[in-house]
gemmi code that builds the backbone of each chain (N, CA, C; Angstrom):
import gemmi

chains = {
    "A": [
        ("MET", (117.159, 96.211, 121.115), (116.720, 97.361, 122.364), (116.225, 96.634, 123.150)),
        ("ASN", (114.917, 96.662, 123.203), (114.166, 95.870, 123.951), (114.446, 94.303, 124.020)),
        ("LYS", (115.223, 94.115, 124.818), (115.111, 92.640, 124.999), (114.100, 91.768, 125.949)),
        ("GLN", (113.939, 92.448, 126.979), (113.285, 92.188, 128.163), (111.698, 91.980, 127.606)),
        ("LYS", (111.378, 90.954, 127.212), (109.547, 90.871, 126.688), (108.742, 90.119, 127.773)),
        ("SER", (108.988, 89.084, 127.805), (107.883, 87.880, 128.236), (107.750, 88.397, 129.879)),
        ("GLU", (109.194, 87.884, 130.240), (109.192, 87.812, 131.835), (109.131, 88.645, 132.796)),
        ("GLU", (109.229, 90.181, 132.075), (109.892, 91.123, 132.779), (108.193, 91.745, 133.634)),
        ("ASN", (107.043, 91.159, 133.490), (105.910, 92.002, 133.497), (105.486, 91.485, 134.946)),
        ("PRO", (105.426, 92.286, 135.941), (105.100, 92.131, 137.200), (103.300, 91.589, 137.594)),
        ("PRO", (103.123, 90.576, 138.416), (101.858, 90.552, 138.578), (101.106, 92.233, 138.723)),
        ("LYS", (100.046, 92.064, 137.959), (99.265, 93.468, 138.011), (98.194, 93.409, 138.952)),
        ("PRO", (98.071, 94.457, 139.731), (97.109, 94.649, 140.703), (95.889, 94.915, 139.911)),
        ("LEU", (94.801, 94.045, 139.885), (93.448, 93.478, 139.047), (93.894, 94.430, 137.553)),
        ("ARG", (93.039, 95.209, 137.064), (92.958, 95.788, 135.965), (93.375, 97.075, 136.027)),
        ("ASN", (93.426, 97.698, 134.673), (93.796, 99.039, 134.552), (92.516, 99.848, 134.978)),
        ("ARG", (91.295, 99.223, 135.295), (90.265, 99.879, 135.278), (90.008, 100.970, 136.330)),
        ("ALA", (90.898, 100.941, 137.307), (90.973, 102.094, 138.323), (91.879, 103.181, 137.688)),
        ("MET", (92.397, 103.120, 136.639), (92.857, 104.272, 135.967), (91.993, 105.119, 135.785)),
        ("LYS", (90.945, 104.507, 134.869), (89.682, 105.113, 134.134), (89.252, 106.573, 134.703)),
        ("SER", (88.898, 106.278, 135.908), (88.833, 107.432, 136.524), (89.361, 108.343, 137.015)),
        ("GLN", (90.867, 107.712, 137.597), (91.510, 108.402, 138.508), (92.466, 109.668, 137.037)),
        ("ASN", (93.011, 108.731, 136.264), (93.871, 109.137, 135.212), (93.543, 108.975, 134.085)),
        ("ASN", (92.609, 110.037, 133.780), (92.028, 110.331, 132.590), (92.833, 110.611, 131.407)),
        ("ASP", (93.250, 109.613, 130.835), (94.520, 110.172, 129.477), (93.951, 111.085, 128.465)),
        ("PRO", (94.176, 112.017, 128.677), (93.810, 113.186, 127.674), (93.979, 112.818, 126.014)),
        ("ILE", (95.036, 112.204, 125.899), (95.257, 111.609, 124.385), (94.274, 110.591, 124.116)),
        ("ALA", (93.954, 109.578, 125.101), (93.060, 108.391, 124.484), (91.810, 109.097, 124.515)),
        ("ALA", (91.174, 110.200, 125.370), (90.379, 110.980, 125.197), (89.800, 111.545, 123.782)),
        ("ALA", (91.053, 112.214, 123.515), (91.031, 113.080, 122.168), (90.833, 111.851, 121.005)),
        ("LEU", (91.358, 110.875, 120.782), (91.562, 110.035, 119.782), (89.859, 109.385, 119.776)),
        ("ARG", (89.427, 109.200, 120.773), (87.925, 108.667, 121.145), (86.992, 109.691, 120.552)),
        ("GLN", (87.103, 111.253, 120.692), (86.667, 112.295, 120.300), (86.637, 112.459, 118.812)),
        ("LEU", (87.928, 112.463, 118.270), (88.006, 112.346, 117.036), (87.326, 111.190, 116.445)),
        ("HIS", (87.012, 109.983, 116.757), (86.235, 109.010, 116.186), (84.727, 109.285, 116.134)),
        ("ASP", (84.285, 109.882, 117.258), (82.997, 110.316, 117.648), (82.470, 111.321, 116.869)),
        ("ASP", (83.379, 112.290, 116.517), (82.931, 113.465, 116.010), (82.513, 113.031, 114.440)),
        ("VAL", (83.646, 112.379, 113.369), (83.293, 111.850, 112.742), (81.945, 111.118, 112.608)),
        ("VAL", (81.700, 110.315, 113.367), (80.631, 108.778, 113.477), (79.425, 110.078, 113.473)),
        ("SER", (79.148, 111.148, 113.942), (78.131, 111.522, 114.263), (77.917, 112.723, 113.125)),
        ("GLU", (78.719, 112.602, 112.469), (78.387, 113.564, 111.063), (77.203, 112.825, 110.386)),
        ("PRO", (76.725, 113.921, 109.486), (75.788, 113.301, 108.580), (76.427, 112.515, 107.433)),
        ("VAL", (76.054, 111.211, 106.797), (76.846, 110.657, 105.915), (76.329, 111.194, 104.413)),
        ("PRO", (77.656, 111.604, 103.831), (77.899, 112.569, 103.011), (76.648, 111.967, 101.406)),
        ("ASP", (76.328, 112.657, 100.479), (75.710, 112.094, 99.710), (76.164, 111.411, 98.718)),
        ("ASP", (77.449, 111.430, 98.482), (78.290, 110.415, 97.596), (78.014, 108.908, 98.015)),
        ("PHE", (78.045, 108.634, 99.377), (77.832, 107.572, 99.994), (76.539, 106.753, 99.531)),
        ("MET", (75.563, 107.830, 99.647), (74.271, 107.298, 99.473), (73.824, 106.976, 97.933)),
        ("ARG", (74.823, 107.684, 97.240), (74.704, 107.455, 95.547), (75.214, 105.880, 95.441)),
        ("LEU", (76.425, 105.838, 95.896), (76.912, 104.168, 95.905), (76.047, 103.414, 95.993)),
        ("LEU", (75.263, 103.718, 97.278), (74.558, 102.759, 97.632), (73.198, 102.314, 96.886)),
        ("SER", (72.815, 103.805, 96.395), (71.691, 103.188, 95.306), (71.919, 102.944, 93.999)),
        ("GLU", (73.269, 102.961, 93.710), (73.518, 102.230, 92.388), (73.770, 100.603, 92.821)),
        ("ILE", (74.115, 100.655, 94.305), (74.319, 99.025, 94.359), (72.748, 98.453, 94.579)),
        ("ASP", (71.860, 99.460, 94.952), (70.516, 98.838, 94.922), (69.676, 98.511, 93.667)),
        ("ARG", (70.473, 99.293, 92.672), (69.843, 99.184, 91.667), (70.196, 97.572, 91.129)),
        ("LYS", (71.480, 97.402, 91.066), (72.208, 96.185, 90.787), (71.698, 94.681, 91.618)),
        ("ILE", (71.197, 95.148, 92.590), (70.498, 94.098, 93.494), (69.099, 93.957, 92.820)),
        ("GLY", (68.289, 95.062, 92.407), (67.101, 94.950, 91.701), (67.092, 94.084, 90.444)),
        ("GLN", (68.268, 94.636, 89.882), (68.426, 94.263, 88.442), (68.715, 92.488, 88.868)),
        ("GLU", (69.567, 92.124, 89.566), (69.604, 90.658, 90.021), (68.528, 90.213, 90.259)),
        ("LYS", (67.763, 90.403, 90.931), (66.422, 90.036, 91.594), (65.634, 89.473, 90.083)),
        ("ASN", (65.575, 90.903, 89.413), (64.223, 90.546, 87.977), (64.978, 89.588, 86.969)),
        ("GLY", (66.150, 89.485, 86.950), (67.046, 88.850, 85.817), (66.906, 87.440, 86.384)),
        ("ALA", (66.820, 86.962, 87.684), (67.071, 85.579, 88.044), (65.880, 84.814, 87.701)),
    ],
    "B": [
        ("MET", (78.022, 90.828, 79.216), (77.847, 90.093, 80.247), (76.947, 88.841, 80.575)),
        ("SER", (77.329, 87.901, 81.061), (76.516, 86.720, 80.894), (75.050, 87.275, 81.892)),
        ("SER", (73.825, 86.337, 81.555), (72.825, 86.573, 82.310), (72.359, 85.747, 83.536)),
        ("THR", (73.385, 84.543, 83.544), (73.274, 83.672, 84.700), (73.856, 84.143, 85.859)),
        ("ALA", (73.325, 83.797, 87.024), (73.413, 84.021, 88.346), (75.228, 84.470, 88.712)),
        ("SER", (75.122, 85.605, 88.926), (76.441, 86.476, 89.076), (77.205, 85.570, 89.714)),
        ("PRO", (78.100, 85.313, 89.325), (79.463, 84.158, 90.345), (80.246, 85.365, 90.941)),
        ("GLU", (80.133, 86.898, 90.831), (80.873, 87.444, 91.665), (79.856, 87.986, 92.657)),
        ("GLY", (78.813, 87.690, 92.961), (77.540, 88.012, 93.874), (77.376, 86.785, 94.903)),
        ("LEU", (76.675, 87.389, 95.813), (76.177, 86.330, 96.761), (74.737, 85.596, 96.890)),
        ("GLY", (74.254, 85.997, 95.750), (72.772, 85.789, 95.418), (72.148, 86.784, 95.906)),
        ("PRO", (70.875, 87.389, 95.334), (70.090, 88.370, 96.001), (69.787, 88.560, 97.507)),
        ("GLU", (69.708, 87.397, 97.995), (69.696, 87.424, 99.524), (70.868, 87.845, 100.259)),
        ("GLY", (71.862, 87.425, 99.603), (72.996, 87.514, 100.457), (73.583, 88.997, 100.222)),
        ("ASP", (73.341, 89.090, 98.664), (73.851, 90.465, 98.370), (73.086, 91.786, 99.002)),
        ("LYS", (71.748, 91.370, 99.421), (70.842, 92.370, 100.343), (71.787, 92.792, 101.717)),
        ("ILE", (72.023, 91.390, 102.311), (72.496, 91.655, 103.762), (74.022, 91.896, 103.696)),
        ("PHE", (74.702, 91.792, 102.475), (75.818, 92.221, 102.141), (75.741, 93.891, 102.307)),
        ("ARG", (74.656, 94.480, 101.546), (74.415, 96.129, 101.270), (74.251, 96.464, 102.812)),
        ("ASP", (73.175, 95.868, 103.463), (73.166, 96.109, 104.727), (74.165, 96.423, 105.704)),
        ("GLN", (74.990, 95.493, 105.710), (76.072, 95.623, 106.556), (77.136, 96.871, 106.075)),
        ("LEU", (77.198, 97.493, 104.860), (77.887, 98.081, 104.064), (77.375, 99.931, 104.985)),
        ("VAL", (76.151, 99.814, 104.979), (75.474, 101.037, 105.373), (75.714, 100.848, 106.764)),
        ("GLU", (75.569, 99.943, 107.589), (76.123, 100.040, 108.972), (77.562, 100.313, 109.215)),
        ("ILE", (78.453, 100.182, 108.579), (79.516, 100.565, 108.764), (80.159, 101.760, 108.495)),
        ("ILE", (79.785, 102.351, 107.431), (79.945, 103.606, 106.946), (80.735, 104.583, 107.754)),
        ("PRO", (79.781, 104.576, 109.085), (80.554, 106.156, 110.212), (81.821, 105.312, 110.486)),
        ("ALA", (81.787, 103.988, 110.938), (83.471, 103.688, 111.716), (84.318, 103.704, 110.546)),
        ("LEU", (83.968, 103.284, 109.115), (84.944, 103.436, 107.873), (85.129, 104.756, 107.661)),
        ("ARG", (84.217, 105.776, 107.804), (85.029, 106.889, 107.612), (85.734, 107.462, 108.538)),
        ("ALA", (85.335, 107.068, 109.935), (86.212, 107.648, 111.245), (87.764, 107.086, 110.783)),
        ("PHE", (87.778, 105.785, 110.615), (89.032, 105.222, 110.302), (89.808, 105.648, 109.053)),
        ("ALA", (89.133, 106.116, 108.268), (89.801, 106.854, 106.845), (90.161, 107.993, 107.136)),
        ("ARG", (89.582, 108.744, 108.083), (89.840, 110.268, 108.451), (90.963, 110.230, 109.277)),
        ("GLY", (91.328, 109.336, 110.429), (92.236, 109.034, 111.196), (93.538, 108.864, 109.974)),
        ("LEU", (93.416, 107.914, 109.281), (94.429, 107.506, 108.541), (95.065, 108.656, 107.423)),
        ("CYS", (93.946, 109.711, 107.173), (94.396, 110.380, 105.898), (94.449, 111.855, 106.370)),
        ("GLY", (93.943, 112.269, 107.456), (93.870, 113.198, 107.785), (92.545, 114.424, 107.183)),
        ("ASN", (92.988, 114.273, 105.775), (91.825, 115.424, 105.310), (90.522, 114.586, 105.055)),
        ("ARG", (89.473, 115.349, 105.250), (88.111, 115.078, 105.185), (88.054, 114.290, 103.864)),
        ("ASP", (87.894, 114.949, 102.980), (87.745, 114.796, 101.151), (88.271, 113.520, 100.879)),
        ("MET", (89.734, 113.760, 100.986), (90.672, 112.460, 100.762), (90.052, 111.103, 101.434)),
        ("ALA", (89.568, 111.239, 102.922), (89.479, 109.966, 103.537), (87.986, 109.527, 103.230)),
        ("ASP", (86.773, 110.483, 102.555), (85.874, 110.045, 102.384), (85.875, 109.323, 100.806)),
        ("ASP", (86.502, 109.714, 100.001), (86.923, 109.173, 98.782), (87.232, 107.846, 99.262)),
        ("MET", (88.712, 107.719, 99.999), (89.431, 106.414, 100.289), (87.821, 105.623, 100.791)),
        ("ALA", (87.143, 105.828, 101.666), (86.005, 105.114, 102.413), (85.137, 104.566, 101.432)),
        ("GLN", (84.893, 105.513, 100.119), (84.027, 105.262, 99.129), (84.414, 104.440, 98.419)),
        ("ASP", (85.611, 104.303, 98.021), (86.669, 103.200, 97.268), (86.754, 101.895, 97.979)),
        ("ALA", (86.878, 102.134, 99.181), (86.632, 100.781, 100.071), (85.313, 100.147, 99.796)),
        ("MET", (84.404, 100.657, 100.110), (82.959, 100.033, 100.008), (82.744, 99.376, 98.399)),
        ("ALA", (83.179, 100.349, 97.488), (83.166, 99.856, 95.996), (83.751, 98.441, 95.793)),
        ("ARG", (85.174, 98.162, 96.587), (85.947, 97.254, 95.898), (85.127, 96.218, 96.929)),
        ("ALA", (84.921, 96.486, 98.258), (84.431, 95.690, 99.199), (83.137, 94.881, 98.260)),
        ("TRP", (82.270, 95.661, 97.674), (81.114, 95.395, 97.125), (81.504, 94.232, 95.880)),
        ("ALA", (82.491, 95.067, 95.205), (83.155, 93.977, 94.026), (83.724, 92.695, 94.576)),
        ("ALA", (83.931, 92.748, 95.736), (84.676, 91.571, 96.211), (83.952, 90.660, 96.951)),
        ("ARG", (82.631, 90.888, 96.930), (81.987, 90.354, 98.328), (81.793, 89.103, 98.305)),
        ("ALA", (81.963, 88.235, 97.061), (81.973, 86.813, 97.000), (83.111, 86.623, 97.900)),
        ("SER", (84.478, 87.152, 97.909), (85.194, 86.653, 98.897), (85.067, 86.800, 100.285)),
        ("TYR", (83.961, 87.793, 100.499), (83.763, 87.587, 101.924), (82.765, 86.275, 102.445)),
        ("THR", (83.248, 85.742, 103.784), (82.340, 84.654, 104.249), (81.410, 85.255, 105.118)),
        ("PRO", (80.178, 84.997, 104.973), (79.082, 85.459, 106.146), (79.212, 84.710, 106.951)),
        ("GLY", (79.103, 85.827, 108.174), (79.112, 85.441, 109.653), (80.613, 85.596, 110.058)),
        ("THR", (81.549, 85.970, 109.227), (82.705, 86.168, 110.161), (82.795, 87.862, 109.991)),
        ("ASN", (83.793, 88.478, 110.886), (84.008, 89.657, 111.037), (84.229, 91.045, 109.829)),
        ("PHE", (83.148, 91.489, 109.617), (82.732, 92.245, 108.398), (83.400, 93.418, 108.455)),
        ("ARG", (83.766, 94.075, 109.631), (84.507, 95.377, 110.169), (85.884, 94.818, 109.661)),
        ("ALA", (86.357, 93.758, 110.129), (88.070, 93.604, 109.970), (88.256, 93.527, 108.485)),
        ("TRP", (87.196, 93.054, 107.617), (87.357, 92.525, 106.510), (87.586, 93.809, 105.549)),
        ("ILE", (86.362, 94.887, 105.754), (86.333, 95.818, 105.195), (87.430, 97.078, 105.559)),
        ("PHE", (87.787, 96.866, 107.045), (88.797, 97.775, 107.318), (90.233, 97.669, 106.621)),
        ("MET", (90.265, 96.217, 106.518), (91.483, 95.695, 105.539), (91.510, 96.101, 104.207)),
        ("ILE", (90.429, 96.121, 103.442), (90.230, 96.866, 102.222), (90.633, 98.080, 101.893)),
        ("LEU", (90.428, 98.996, 103.194), (90.385, 100.187, 103.304), (91.777, 100.831, 103.531)),
        ("ARG", (92.797, 99.683, 104.143), (94.026, 100.111, 104.854), (94.852, 99.407, 103.671)),
        ("ASN", (94.725, 98.463, 102.928), (95.306, 98.071, 101.775), (95.439, 99.217, 100.658)),
        ("HIS", (94.278, 99.791, 100.384), (93.697, 100.748, 99.236), (94.750, 101.913, 99.881)),
        ("PHE", (94.691, 102.444, 101.075), (95.519, 103.399, 101.640), (97.027, 103.385, 101.548)),
        ("TYR", (97.340, 101.955, 102.072), (98.972, 101.941, 101.606), (99.298, 102.034, 100.074)),
        ("THR", (98.312, 101.468, 99.062), (98.867, 101.611, 97.734), (98.811, 102.605, 97.158)),
        ("THR", (97.942, 103.654, 97.945), (97.791, 105.371, 97.434), (98.776, 105.865, 97.865)),
        ("LEU", (99.357, 105.645, 98.899), (100.190, 106.013, 100.003), (101.712, 106.024, 99.258)),
        ("ARG", (101.794, 104.824, 98.847), (103.016, 104.418, 97.876), (103.095, 105.145, 96.629)),
        ("LYS", (102.358, 105.273, 95.920), (101.977, 106.170, 94.511), (101.983, 107.571, 94.801)),
        ("ASN", (101.628, 107.977, 95.819), (101.425, 109.672, 95.927), (102.395, 109.959, 97.227)),
        ("SER", (103.237, 110.729, 96.264), (104.061, 111.494, 97.412), (103.672, 112.750, 98.566)),
        ("ARG", (102.712, 113.130, 97.653), (102.070, 114.571, 98.625), (101.311, 113.809, 99.995)),
        ("MET", (101.157, 112.262, 100.344), (100.712, 112.004, 101.413), (101.767, 111.294, 102.332)),
        ("VAL", (103.156, 111.741, 102.195), (104.193, 111.383, 102.554), (104.178, 111.358, 104.395)),
        ("SER", (104.200, 110.756, 105.193), (103.865, 111.017, 106.487), (104.972, 111.837, 107.453)),
        ("TRP", (105.855, 110.750, 107.386), (106.934, 111.037, 108.663), (108.082, 111.983, 108.330)),
        ("ASP", (107.918, 113.305, 108.753), (108.936, 113.892, 108.625), (109.236, 114.884, 109.446)),
        ("PRO", (110.795, 114.514, 110.281), (111.236, 115.057, 111.441), (111.003, 116.546, 111.500)),
        ("GLU", (111.107, 117.153, 110.530), (111.490, 118.612, 110.679), (109.958, 119.069, 111.265)),
        ("VAL", (108.844, 118.639, 110.424), (107.515, 119.269, 110.701), (107.038, 118.628, 112.066)),
        ("ALA", (107.590, 117.561, 112.510), (107.031, 116.881, 113.671), (108.149, 118.207, 114.771)),
        ("GLU", (109.042, 118.347, 114.600), (109.623, 119.182, 115.478), (108.809, 120.453, 115.446)),
        ("ARG", (108.437, 120.935, 114.493), (107.607, 122.102, 114.495), (106.417, 122.171, 115.557)),
        ("VAL", (105.777, 121.166, 115.187), (104.741, 120.842, 116.023), (104.939, 120.915, 117.438)),
        ("LEU", (106.027, 120.428, 117.900), (106.468, 119.999, 118.936), (106.799, 121.637, 120.086)),
        ("VAL", (107.509, 122.435, 119.023), (107.834, 123.967, 119.553), (106.657, 124.495, 119.559)),
        ("ALA", (105.671, 124.260, 118.990), (104.031, 125.020, 119.319), (103.910, 124.798, 120.739)),
        ("GLY", (104.348, 124.107, 121.641), (104.770, 124.070, 122.969), (103.503, 123.117, 123.633)),
        ("PRO", (103.679, 122.908, 125.063), (102.924, 122.045, 125.714), (101.411, 122.703, 125.731)),
        ("THR", (100.535, 121.918, 125.622), (99.132, 122.150, 125.783), (98.647, 121.808, 127.038)),
        ("GLN", (97.613, 122.228, 127.310), (97.101, 121.798, 128.887), (96.682, 120.474, 129.209)),
        ("HIS", (97.269, 120.101, 130.230), (97.258, 118.722, 130.304), (95.789, 117.991, 130.539)),
        ("ASP", (94.896, 118.648, 130.760), (93.665, 117.812, 131.151), (93.123, 117.753, 129.770)),
        ("ARG", (93.090, 118.626, 128.782), (92.038, 118.424, 127.519), (93.150, 118.851, 126.451)),
        ("ILE", (93.134, 117.926, 125.527), (93.665, 118.158, 124.340), (92.752, 118.139, 123.165)),
        ("ASN", (92.777, 119.264, 122.281), (92.183, 119.498, 121.122), (91.852, 118.645, 120.354)),
        ("VAL", (90.708, 118.084, 119.695), (90.530, 116.968, 118.483), (91.806, 117.213, 117.372)),
        ("SER", (91.581, 118.609, 117.044), (92.516, 119.136, 115.952), (93.897, 118.803, 116.372)),
        ("ASP", (94.563, 119.261, 117.288), (95.680, 118.886, 117.694), (96.198, 117.402, 117.680)),
        ("VAL", (95.212, 116.464, 117.746), (95.640, 115.228, 117.908), (95.796, 114.875, 116.412)),
        ("SER", (94.569, 115.259, 115.833), (94.548, 114.917, 114.443), (95.681, 115.426, 113.756)),
        ("LYS", (96.380, 116.590, 113.936), (97.142, 117.069, 113.346), (98.388, 116.232, 113.415)),
        ("ALA", (98.944, 116.163, 114.794), (99.773, 115.325, 115.377), (99.862, 113.782, 114.586)),
        ("LEU", (98.831, 112.950, 115.012), (98.612, 111.750, 114.438), (99.279, 111.880, 112.811)),
        ("GLN", (98.959, 112.688, 112.015), (99.670, 112.969, 110.618), (100.790, 113.074, 110.567)),
        ("LYS", (101.856, 113.580, 111.578), (103.078, 113.495, 111.502), (103.750, 112.011, 112.241)),
        ("LEU", (102.781, 111.289, 112.344), (103.407, 109.777, 112.625), (103.494, 109.177, 111.711)),
        ("PRO", (104.511, 107.637, 111.881), (104.496, 107.003, 110.695), (103.132, 106.325, 110.540)),
        ("ALA", (102.903, 106.199, 109.307), (101.546, 105.374, 109.032), (100.903, 104.654, 109.678)),
        ("GLU", (101.911, 103.544, 110.011), (101.551, 102.300, 110.603), (101.190, 102.483, 112.110)),
        ("GLN", (101.825, 103.490, 112.679), (101.458, 103.887, 114.508), (100.258, 104.501, 114.282)),
        ("ARG", (100.239, 105.542, 113.408), (98.888, 106.210, 113.162), (97.729, 105.140, 112.762)),
        ("GLU", (97.893, 104.217, 112.128), (96.721, 103.307, 111.934), (96.427, 102.357, 113.197)),
        ("VAL", (97.434, 102.182, 113.933), (96.862, 101.275, 115.061), (96.323, 102.103, 116.176)),
        ("LEU", (97.095, 103.256, 116.377), (96.038, 104.120, 117.368), (94.751, 104.675, 117.106)),
        ("MET", (94.500, 104.824, 115.629), (93.053, 104.740, 115.204), (91.967, 103.591, 115.474)),
        ("LEU", (92.745, 102.675, 114.944), (92.175, 101.307, 115.286), (91.645, 100.979, 116.680)),
        ("ILE", (92.877, 100.971, 117.490), (92.613, 100.817, 119.113), (92.423, 101.975, 119.876)),
        ("GLY", (92.922, 102.941, 119.698), (92.422, 104.199, 120.759), (91.148, 104.904, 120.197)),
        ("ALA", (90.861, 105.126, 119.111), (89.649, 105.464, 118.471), (88.714, 104.593, 118.286)),
        ("ASN", (88.903, 103.952, 117.089), (87.665, 102.790, 116.809), (87.253, 101.861, 117.686)),
        ("GLY", (88.444, 101.415, 118.810), (88.148, 100.815, 119.928), (87.991, 99.234, 119.483)),
        ("VAL", (88.980, 98.675, 118.595), (88.744, 97.391, 118.062), (90.138, 96.757, 119.217)),
        ("SER", (89.918, 95.244, 119.374), (90.908, 94.333, 120.414), (92.433, 94.388, 119.379)),
        ("TYR", (93.115, 94.050, 120.013), (94.648, 93.641, 119.909), (94.374, 92.722, 118.712)),
        ("GLU", (93.401, 91.954, 118.959), (93.137, 90.643, 118.081), (92.692, 91.072, 116.447)),
        ("GLU", (91.900, 91.619, 117.076), (91.144, 92.716, 115.439), (92.293, 93.322, 114.976)),
        ("ALA", (92.877, 94.117, 115.491), (93.839, 95.210, 114.898), (94.754, 94.266, 114.105)),
        ("ALA", (95.229, 93.139, 114.677), (96.126, 92.027, 114.238), (95.676, 91.412, 112.973)),
        ("GLU", (94.315, 91.182, 113.078), (93.761, 90.799, 111.686), (94.060, 91.524, 110.400)),
        ("ILE", (93.579, 92.933, 111.090), (93.431, 94.149, 109.827), (94.540, 94.258, 109.440)),
        ("MET", (95.517, 94.483, 110.452), (97.030, 94.855, 109.837), (97.596, 93.752, 109.280)),
        ("GLY", (97.029, 92.514, 109.173), (97.963, 91.663, 108.830), (99.583, 91.081, 109.808)),
        ("CYS", (99.295, 91.352, 110.809), (100.473, 90.997, 111.935), (100.318, 90.324, 112.889)),
        ("ALA", (101.226, 90.189, 113.837), (101.572, 89.826, 115.057), (100.983, 90.354, 116.207)),
        ("ILE", (100.247, 90.065, 117.097), (99.735, 90.871, 118.209), (100.854, 91.662, 118.996)),
        ("GLY", (102.229, 91.145, 118.819), (103.051, 91.767, 119.636), (103.723, 92.905, 118.884)),
        ("THR", (103.632, 92.806, 117.707), (103.742, 94.080, 116.762), (102.776, 94.900, 116.887)),
        ("ILE", (101.522, 94.615, 117.247), (100.519, 95.814, 117.135), (100.847, 96.714, 118.427)),
        ("LYS", (100.919, 95.631, 119.628), (101.428, 96.444, 121.033), (102.505, 97.066, 120.844)),
        ("SER", (103.575, 96.832, 120.450), (104.572, 97.899, 120.082), (104.604, 98.869, 119.273)),
        ("ARG", (103.718, 98.619, 118.176), (103.449, 100.136, 117.359), (102.421, 100.919, 118.371)),
        ("LEU", (101.440, 100.341, 118.908), (100.946, 101.145, 119.930), (101.298, 101.776, 120.969)),
        ("ALA", (102.446, 101.146, 121.604), (103.190, 102.055, 122.504), (104.177, 103.052, 121.967)),
        ("ARG", (104.886, 102.426, 120.692), (105.661, 103.906, 119.949), (104.773, 104.808, 119.707)),
        ("GLY", (103.466, 104.613, 118.968), (102.405, 105.637, 118.472), (102.094, 106.557, 119.630)),
        ("ARG", (101.656, 105.868, 120.674), (101.289, 106.601, 121.889), (102.340, 107.608, 122.508)),
        ("ALA", (103.523, 107.069, 122.709), (104.625, 107.936, 123.000), (104.824, 109.015, 121.952)),
        ("ALA", (105.120, 108.682, 121.111), (105.397, 109.820, 119.886), (104.266, 110.775, 119.856)),
        ("LEU", (103.095, 110.221, 119.694), (101.782, 111.564, 119.790), (101.650, 112.482, 121.291)),
        ("SER", (102.226, 111.604, 122.057), (102.306, 112.398, 123.346), (103.377, 113.400, 123.452)),
        ("ALA", (104.603, 112.753, 122.872), (106.073, 113.842, 122.893), (105.593, 114.740, 121.440)),
        ("LEU", (104.567, 114.563, 120.654), (104.292, 115.789, 120.113), (103.517, 116.775, 120.319)),
        ("ILE", (102.370, 116.376, 121.524), (101.443, 117.083, 121.620), (102.099, 117.834, 122.930)),
        ("ASP", (102.795, 117.196, 123.819), (103.043, 117.918, 125.180), (104.410, 118.286, 125.544)),
        ("GLY", (104.978, 117.781, 124.279), (106.858, 117.929, 124.703), (107.039, 116.437, 125.037)),
        ("PRO", (108.615, 116.125, 124.685), (109.144, 115.210, 125.230), (109.210, 115.053, 126.736)),
        ("ASP", (109.395, 113.820, 126.889), (108.975, 113.147, 128.374), (108.515, 114.117, 129.015)),
        ("ILE", (107.040, 114.322, 128.859), (106.251, 115.004, 129.839), (106.121, 114.407, 131.345)),
        ("ASP", (105.838, 113.044, 131.353), (105.662, 112.521, 132.875), (106.711, 111.326, 132.692)),
        ("ARG", (107.379, 111.331, 132.105), (108.391, 110.139, 131.549), (107.592, 109.156, 131.515)),
        ("GLU", (106.501, 108.766, 131.281), (105.647, 107.610, 131.136), (106.182, 106.489, 130.420)),
        ("ASP", (106.145, 105.297, 130.805), (106.450, 104.574, 129.971), (105.517, 104.220, 128.732)),
        ("GLY", (105.702, 104.065, 127.703), (104.849, 103.703, 126.370), (104.004, 102.818, 126.549)),
        ("LYS", (104.393, 101.675, 127.286), (103.632, 100.326, 127.071), (102.168, 100.798, 127.889)),
        ("GLN", (102.779, 101.491, 129.114), (101.666, 101.807, 130.189), (100.711, 102.709, 129.639)),
        ("ALA", (100.922, 103.580, 128.809), (99.958, 104.521, 128.199), (99.252, 103.994, 127.518)),
        ("ALA", (99.899, 102.934, 126.630), (98.975, 102.291, 125.426), (98.087, 101.233, 125.979)),
        ("ALA", (98.237, 100.941, 127.034), (97.300, 99.863, 127.774), (96.387, 100.764, 128.357)),
        ("ARG", (96.604, 101.886, 128.894), (95.314, 103.046, 129.033), (94.559, 103.264, 127.981)),
        ("LEU", (95.136, 103.459, 126.499), (94.264, 103.159, 125.771), (93.117, 102.197, 125.363)),
        ("VAL", (93.778, 101.136, 125.726), (92.910, 99.840, 125.536), (91.924, 100.114, 126.858)),
        ("ALA", (92.174, 100.344, 127.896), (91.558, 99.921, 129.329), (90.234, 101.228, 129.051)),
        ("GLN", (90.532, 101.990, 128.676), (89.410, 103.283, 128.599), (88.352, 102.996, 127.880)),
        ("HIS", (88.434, 102.069, 126.993), (87.314, 101.784, 126.620), (85.961, 101.148, 127.008)),
    ],
}
model = gemmi.Model(1)
for chain_id, residues in chains.items():
    chain = gemmi.Chain(chain_id)
    for i, (resn, *xyz) in enumerate(residues, 1):
        res = gemmi.Residue()
        res.name, res.seqid = resn, gemmi.SeqId(i, " ")
        for name, pos in zip(("N", "CA", "C"), xyz):
            atom = gemmi.Atom()
            atom.name, atom.element = name, gemmi.Element(name[0])
            atom.pos, atom.b_iso = gemmi.Position(*pos), 0.0
            res.add_atom(atom)
        chain.add_residue(res)
    model.add_chain(chain)
structure = gemmi.Structure()
structure.add_model(model)
structure.setup_entities()
């Protein structure tokens, strides 16, 4: 279908940066928000348990070496 | 088990550094998994599995190379394996997609995170993945290509199609007749 690939891009005026302020894409914003929401959650205990298991193994490794 | 220096590890020092990288990546890994799975518990299970697998395979990681790309790759491979085994996680269902669409256009200036999250789950997994990587996690085309094991051109076209499909699901079809490529470029530009 889309055969026009490489040669069809007209020279672009500078960057897309101008769009950033003007044309705030709500979908882009929502995607980033989705990411940020998860990142700001406290890390669940299960992850900490996994890490302490790893720490235990590192400790053993040190002592056994 | 033998008591000699573990061939599967990086030595005590290397293991410690690796462990710290694991800690640091947890939030981003959880976010990527959440976007892929939709469901919080399933995503966290997936992220923990990826961490455990990464730890077990740490000897195959080359220190100094892109750790995020490496562990994201482990996560997504695990995700696709699970997806293939588990029919409940089947994503693309045109009828369901249509229903979301019927729910009607949202306000244009602001979209709920939960709407985007729901709509994401209606997309083919590969489009969802690239939208999460680039649109949400903010990785570059190059890094996304590395993680997904495909060409940059493939990444770009998946992003464009994914962005257009997401837009259609949320706002209804041809809201502003925007070219998917343009919109995709904006996803990148806004980071």
